[in-house]
C-alpha positions as CSV (number, residue, x, y, z in Angstrom):
1,M,97.7,54.2,-112.2
2,L,98.0,50.6,-113.6
3,H,101.4,49.2,-114.4
4,I,102.3,45.8,-115.9
5,E,105.9,44.6,-115.4
6,F,107.6,43.0,-118.5
7,T,110.7,40.9,-119.0
8,S,112.3,40.5,-122.5
9,A,110.8,37.1,-122.7
10,D,107.3,38.5,-121.9
11,L,107.6,40.8,-125.0
12,N,108.0,37.7,-127.2
13,R,104.7,36.4,-125.8
14,L,102.6,39.5,-126.5
15,R,99.4,38.9,-128.3
16,S,97.0,41.3,-130.1
17,A,93.4,40.0,-130.4
18,G,92.6,42.2,-133.4
19,D,88.9,41.9,-132.9
20,V,86.4,42.8,-130.2
21,S,84.9,40.4,-127.7
22,P,81.1,40.4,-127.4
23,M,81.0,40.1,-123.6
24,W,83.5,42.9,-123.2
25,E,81.3,45.0,-125.4
26,V,78.2,44.1,-123.3
27,V,79.9,44.9,-120.0
28,L,81.7,48.1,-121.1
29,S,78.6,49.4,-122.9
30,L,76.5,48.8,-119.7
31,Q,79.0,51.0,-117.8
32,A,79.0,53.7,-120.6
33,L,75.2,53.7,-120.6
34,Q,75.2,54.8,-116.9
35,T,77.3,57.9,-117.2
36,A,77.4,61.1,-119.1
37,H,81.2,61.4,-118.5
38,A,82.2,58.7,-121.0
39,A,83.3,59.6,-124.6
40,L,81.1,62.3,-126.1
41,A,81.0,60.3,-129.3
42,L,78.7,57.8,-127.4
43,D,76.1,60.5,-126.4
44,P,73.8,59.8,-129.4
45,W,74.1,56.1,-128.8
46,R,73.2,56.6,-125.1
47,R,70.1,58.6,-126.0
48,R,68.9,56.1,-128.6
49,V,69.5,53.0,-126.5
50,R,67.9,54.5,-123.3
51,G,64.8,55.3,-125.4
52,E,64.8,51.8,-127.0
53,V,65.2,50.1,-123.6
54,A,62.3,52.1,-122.2
55,G,60.2,51.5,-125.4
56,A,60.8,47.7,-125.3
57,G,60.1,47.4,-121.6
58,L,63.6,46.3,-120.8
59,G,64.2,48.7,-117.9
60,E,64.2,46.0,-115.3
61,T,66.3,43.6,-117.4
62,V,69.0,46.3,-118.0
63,G,68.8,47.4,-114.4
64,S,69.7,43.9,-113.2
65,L,72.7,43.8,-115.5
66,Q,73.8,47.3,-114.4
67,R,73.8,46.1,-110.8
68,L,76.3,43.5,-111.8
69,C,78.3,46.0,-114.0
70,P,78.1,49.3,-112.1
71,E,79.9,52.4,-113.4
72,A,82.7,51.8,-111.0
73,A,86.3,50.5,-110.8
74,Y,85.1,46.9,-110.2
75,F,82.9,44.4,-112.0
76,P,83.0,40.6,-111.8
77,D,85.7,39.0,-114.0
78,F,83.5,36.0,-114.9
79,L,81.4,38.2,-117.1
80,T,84.3,38.7,-119.5
81,P,85.8,35.2,-120.1
82,S,87.5,36.0,-123.4
83,D,91.3,36.3,-123.7
84,G,91.0,37.3,-127.3
85,G,88.4,38.6,-129.8
86,G,86.6,36.9,-132.6
87,R,84.3,34.6,-130.7
88,T,80.5,34.7,-130.8
89,L,78.3,36.1,-128.1
90,E,76.8,32.6,-127.6
91,A,80.3,31.0,-127.2
92,E,81.3,33.5,-124.6
93,L,78.0,33.5,-122.8
94,E,78.1,29.7,-122.6
95,Q,81.4,30.0,-120.8
96,V,80.0,32.7,-118.5
97,L,77.1,30.4,-117.5
98,R,79.5,27.6,-116.7
99,T,81.3,29.6,-114.1
100,P,81.9,27.5,-110.9
101,K,79.7,28.4,-107.9
102,A,82.7,29.3,-105.7
103,R,83.9,31.8,-108.2
104,L,80.4,33.3,-108.7
105,R,80.0,33.7,-104.9
106,K,83.5,35.3,-104.5
107,E,83.3,37.8,-107.4
108,I,79.7,38.9,-107.0
109,G,80.4,39.3,-103.3
110,L,83.1,41.9,-104.1
111,L,80.5,44.2,-105.4
112,C,79.6,45.1,-101.8
113,A,81.8,46.3,-99.0
114,D,80.6,43.6,-96.7
115,G,81.4,40.8,-99.2
116,R,77.8,39.6,-99.4
117,P,76.1,39.5,-102.8
118,P,73.8,42.5,-103.5
119,R,70.1,41.9,-103.2
120,G,68.7,40.5,-106.4
121,A,72.0,38.7,-107.2
122,R,72.0,36.2,-104.4
123,G,70.5,33.4,-106.5
124,L,73.1,34.0,-109.2
125,A,75.9,34.0,-106.6
126,D,74.7,30.6,-105.4
127,G,74.7,29.3,-109.0
128,E,71.0,28.6,-109.1
129,P,70.1,27.3,-112.6
130,G,67.1,29.7,-112.9
131,A,69.2,32.7,-112.0
132,L,71.8,31.7,-114.6
133,R,69.1,31.3,-117.2
134,R,67.8,34.7,-116.4
135,L,71.3,36.2,-116.7
136,G,71.7,34.6,-120.2
137,D,68.4,35.9,-121.4
138,A,69.1,39.4,-120.0
139,V,72.4,39.5,-121.8
140,R,70.9,38.4,-125.1
141,R,68.1,40.9,-124.9
142,Y,70.4,43.8,-124.0
143,Y,72.9,42.8,-126.7
144,A,70.1,42.8,-129.3
145,V,69.2,46.4,-128.5
146,A,72.5,48.0,-127.4
147,V,75.3,46.3,-129.4
148,A,74.0,44.2,-132.3
149,P,72.5,47.2,-134.3
150,Y,75.9,48.8,-134.2
151,R,78.1,45.9,-135.2
152,E,79.1,47.4,-138.5
153,A,80.5,50.5,-136.8
154,I,82.2,48.3,-134.3
155,R,83.7,46.1,-137.0
156,S,84.8,49.1,-139.0
157,A,86.6,50.6,-135.9
158,A,88.4,47.3,-135.2
159,A,89.3,46.9,-138.9
160,A,90.8,50.4,-139.0
161,D,92.8,49.7,-135.8
162,R,94.4,46.4,-137.0
163,P,96.7,47.8,-139.7
164,V,98.0,50.5,-137.3
165,R,99.1,47.8,-134.8
166,A,100.4,45.5,-137.5
167,E,102.6,48.2,-139.0
168,A,104.0,49.2,-135.6
169,A,104.8,45.6,-134.8
170,L,106.5,45.0,-138.2
171,R,108.5,48.2,-138.0
172,E,109.6,48.1,-134.4
173,G,108.6,44.7,-133.0
174,A,106.8,44.2,-129.7
175,E,108.1,47.4,-128.2
176,G,106.8,49.3,-131.2
177,L,103.4,47.6,-130.9
178,L,103.1,48.7,-127.2
179,A,104.3,52.2,-128.0
180,S,101.5,52.5,-130.7
181,Y,98.9,52.5,-127.9
182,A,99.9,56.0,-126.8
183,P,98.6,58.3,-125.4
184,E,96.2,55.9,-123.5
185,V,99.2,53.6,-122.7
186,T,102.8,54.5,-122.0
187,W,105.6,52.0,-122.7
188,R,108.7,52.7,-120.5
189,G,111.0,49.9,-121.6
190,D,110.2,47.4,-118.9
191,R,106.7,48.3,-117.9
192,L,103.4,49.3,-119.4
193,E,101.6,52.2,-117.6
194,C,98.2,53.8,-118.0
195,A,95.7,55.8,-116.1
196,Y,93.4,53.7,-113.9
197,P,90.6,54.3,-111.4
198,V,92.8,52.6,-108.6
199,S,96.5,52.0,-108.1
200,R,97.5,48.5,-109.0
201,G,100.2,46.5,-110.8
202,F,101.1,43.0,-111.6
203,S,103.8,40.9,-113.3
204,L,103.2,38.6,-116.3
205,D,105.3,35.8,-114.8
206,G,105.7,34.0,-118.2
207,R,102.0,34.4,-119.2
208,P,101.1,36.1,-122.5
209,L,99.4,39.5,-122.3
210,T,96.5,39.8,-124.8
211,L,95.6,43.3,-126.0
212,I,91.9,43.4,-126.9
213,P,90.2,46.4,-128.7
214,S,86.8,47.6,-127.5
215,F,84.4,50.0,-129.0
216,F,82.7,50.8,-125.7
217,C,85.9,51.1,-123.7
218,T,86.2,54.8,-122.8
219,R,88.8,57.0,-121.2
220,T,91.2,54.4,-119.9
221,P,92.2,50.8,-120.7
222,V,90.7,48.0,-118.6
223,A,92.3,44.9,-117.0
224,L,90.8,42.0,-115.1
225,A,90.6,42.5,-111.4
226,D,92.1,39.1,-110.5
227,P,95.8,39.1,-111.2
228,E,95.8,35.2,-111.3
229,L,93.6,35.1,-114.4
230,P,95.1,35.1,-117.9
231,P,96.2,38.8,-118.3
232,V,94.4,41.0,-120.7
233,L,94.4,44.7,-121.4
234,V,91.3,46.1,-123.1
235,H,92.0,49.3,-125.0
236,P,89.7,51.9,-126.5
237,L,88.8,52.1,-130.2
238,T,88.0,55.5,-131.6
239,P,84.5,55.7,-133.2
240,A,84.6,57.3,-136.6
241,P,82.8,60.7,-136.9
242,G,79.1,60.3,-137.5
243,W,79.4,56.6,-136.7
244,L,75.9,56.2,-135.3
245,P,73.8,54.9,-138.2
246,G,70.4,56.3,-139.0
247,P,67.3,54.1,-139.4
248,D,68.1,51.4,-142.0
249,P,65.2,49.6,-143.4
250,A,67.3,46.5,-143.9
251,A,68.6,46.4,-140.3
252,C,66.4,48.6,-138.1
253,A,62.7,49.1,-137.9
254,D,61.1,52.5,-138.7
255,E,61.1,54.5,-135.5
256,S,57.3,55.0,-135.5
257,L,56.9,51.2,-135.6
258,V,59.4,50.8,-132.8
259,H,57.3,53.2,-130.6
260,L,54.2,51.2,-131.5
261,I,55.3,47.6,-130.9
262,G,58.8,47.8,-129.4
263,L,62.2,47.4,-131.0
264,T,62.6,43.6,-130.8
265,R,59.1,42.9,-132.1
266,A,59.6,45.4,-134.9
267,R,62.8,43.5,-135.9
268,V,61.0,40.2,-135.7
269,L,58.4,41.6,-138.1
270,E,61.1,42.8,-140.5
271,L,62.7,39.3,-140.6
272,L,59.5,37.4,-141.4
273,D,59.3,38.3,-145.1
274,R,60.0,34.5,-145.5
275,P,59.1,31.6,-143.2
276,M,61.5,31.3,-140.2
277,S,61.5,29.0,-137.2
278,T,61.7,30.2,-133.7
279,G,65.3,29.1,-133.4
280,Q,66.2,31.0,-136.6
281,I,64.6,34.2,-135.2
282,A,66.5,33.8,-132.0
283,D,69.8,33.3,-133.8
284,A,69.3,36.3,-136.1
285,L,68.4,38.7,-133.2
286,Y,70.7,37.3,-130.5
287,V,67.8,36.5,-128.2
288,S,66.9,33.3,-126.4
289,P,64.5,30.9,-128.1
290,A,62.0,31.5,-125.3
291,S,62.1,35.3,-126.0
292,A,61.7,34.8,-129.7
293,S,58.7,32.5,-129.2
294,R,57.1,35.1,-126.9
295,H,57.5,37.9,-129.4
296,A,56.2,35.8,-132.2
297,A,53.2,34.9,-130.1
298,V,52.4,38.5,-129.4
299,L,52.6,39.4,-133.1
300,R,50.5,36.4,-134.0
301,E,47.8,37.4,-131.5
302,A,47.8,40.9,-133.1
303,G,47.3,39.3,-136.6
304,L,50.7,40.5,-137.8
305,V,52.3,37.0,-138.0
306,R,51.0,33.6,-139.1
307,S,52.5,30.5,-137.5
308,E,52.3,27.0,-139.0
309,R,53.8,23.7,-137.7
310,R,55.9,21.8,-140.2
311,G,57.4,18.6,-138.9
312,H,59.1,19.2,-135.6
313,C,59.3,23.0,-135.8
314,V,56.9,26.0,-136.1
315,L,57.5,28.4,-138.9
316,H,56.4,32.1,-138.7
317,R,55.7,34.6,-141.5
318,R,54.3,38.1,-141.8
319,T,50.6,38.4,-142.7
320,D,49.3,41.0,-145.2
321,L,48.4,43.1,-142.2
322,G,51.9,42.8,-140.9
323,E,53.3,43.8,-144.3
324,A,51.0,46.9,-144.4
325,L,52.0,48.0,-140.9
326,L,55.7,47.6,-141.7
327,N,55.4,49.6,-144.9
328,G,53.3,52.4,-143.3
329,G,50.0,51.3,-144.7
C-alpha cells in the first residue's frame, strides 16, 4: 500500500498535469511489454510491438532499456524527469541525459541487491558520454516503434480524462478531484491511499503533488522512488475499446513492406514523397539524426531513395522504384 499524507494547505497546492509525459510512457510501456499480467486491453499492442521490434532488429536495443526498466517495483527515477505532462520527448530526454553522475550511479545501483550497476549499464552509471548517447538513441528508436504510432489513441484517452477531473474539481474542490480517481486511489480525508507493490508512505511537506495521466500505466498508480524528489502520482488512463489502430497508409507502412525492410525504414520511405533533410526525417520519426542517416543510406543503396546535397544539407526523396514498392508494384 502507498499512502501520501496531506494537510489542508497541501490540498491547495494540488496540481493535475492533464496530459501525458513521453518519458513516463516510454518507461511504463517498457514494463508493460515484459508481462502478460498488465491490462488485457494492451495485449494486441504487445503482440504488434514485439513483432515490430523483432522485424526491425531492435531486440538488443529494447533489451538494454528493459534492463533499466524491469517489470518490478523499482526503476531509476532519473528516467522520468517530468513533474507534469505536455513536454516533448526531446525536452524530457535532454533532461535525462544531463543527470549528474552521482545520481546515475546511485539510482542505477539500486537495480541490484549488492548496489553495483548491472552488467551492461556500468558505463551509463559512470556517466560516460558514449553510454549516454546510446541511451538517447535507444529511447528514440523504441519510442518510434512502441509509442509514437499510438499517439492519437493516447491523446484521445488523455482528452477524455481531463473533463472528468475538471468537473470533479469545480464541483467539490481538491478533495473532489482526489476522490474522482477511485477505485485506483482512495481519498480518506487526510491521506491518499492506493495499492502498491511495496509498503511505503511520505508527506508532502509543503510541496505540490502533481497527478500525471499515463496510457501505459496499468493496475496501480506509480510514484517516484525517492521521496525527496518533487512528488508525483502517475495514474492509469483507460484505453477506449478497439483503441489499437489498424494499418493506416498515412501513418503506418503496409505490413508486408514492414516485414520486407523493417518498420522504421518503411516509415522513412513513406515520408519521402517530397525532399526531406536527414534532420527533418529524424524529427518526424523521433529518431536520432545518426539513425535517420543510416536508414536513408540503406534505402539509397537499394535504389529506393535518391539523395542530393543542397547547400549545407542533404535532401532525400523516393525514387520511382521506391514509389512502386510502397504502392505494391
